[in-house]
Structure formats: structure tokens, C-alpha cells
N, C-alpha and C positions, 0 to 999 in steps of 0.2 A: 503494499499500499504505500509506504513512503516513497518507493522509486517512482510510482505512478504520479504522486504529487511534485516531485522533482522535475519529472518530465514535462509536466503542465507548466510549471513555472519557468523552465528553460525555454519552452516553445513561446511563451509569453514574452519573455525578455527578448527573444530573438526577433519576434514580430514588431515589438515596440522600438527596438534598436533600428530595424529596417525602415519602419514608417518615419522615424526621427530623421534618419539620414536622407530618406527621400524629401522630407520637408526643408530640410536644410540646404539640400542642393536646389529645390524650387526657389527658395527666399534668395540664394545667392544669385540666381539667374534674374529674379525680379529686380535685384539691385542693380545688376549689370546693365539690365534694360533701362531702368530709370536714369542710369548715369550716362546713357548713350554709348556704352561700351561694347554692347552686343544688340543685335537686331531682334525683334519680337519673334520673327520667324524662326531664326536660329535657336533661340531660347526654347520655343515650343518644340521644335525637332528634338532637342536635346532630352526632354522629358517626354517623349512620344505623345504630344498632344496637338490638337489643331491650334492654329493661331486663335482661334475664338475661344477655345477651351482655355488656354493660357491666360487671356486678357481676363475672361470672367473669373477665373480663380485668383488672379493677381488683384482684381477689384475687391474681392471678398477678403482678401488679407491685409487690406489697408485699414 
């Protein structure tokens, strides 16, 4: 039973870390777009989103 709980905890930590890293990458790209150092289309491509999806998510993050 203890091993099962540890496996669930480990899986949760891995998922949280992965989600946090994706969010960090996204926020870095948003910053680069806002600073004019990266185009919107290129930023969207790097996170596998359409330009519209990227803009929508970027607006929600503000």
C-alpha cells in the first residue's frame, strides 16, 4: 500500500513539474513577443499553437 501511495505522489510531482515548465516556457515567449524580440507566429509555433490560440492565452495571462 505504501508503494502505491508513493507512485501516485511521484506521478503527481512529475505532472506538476511538466506543467510548470510548460507555463514557464510560455511566459518566456510572451515576454519575448512583448519586447519585440520574437514574432508572434514563431512564438506560437514553438509551443505548438495557432497564432490565435497563443494570443488568446497571452491575453488571459495578463
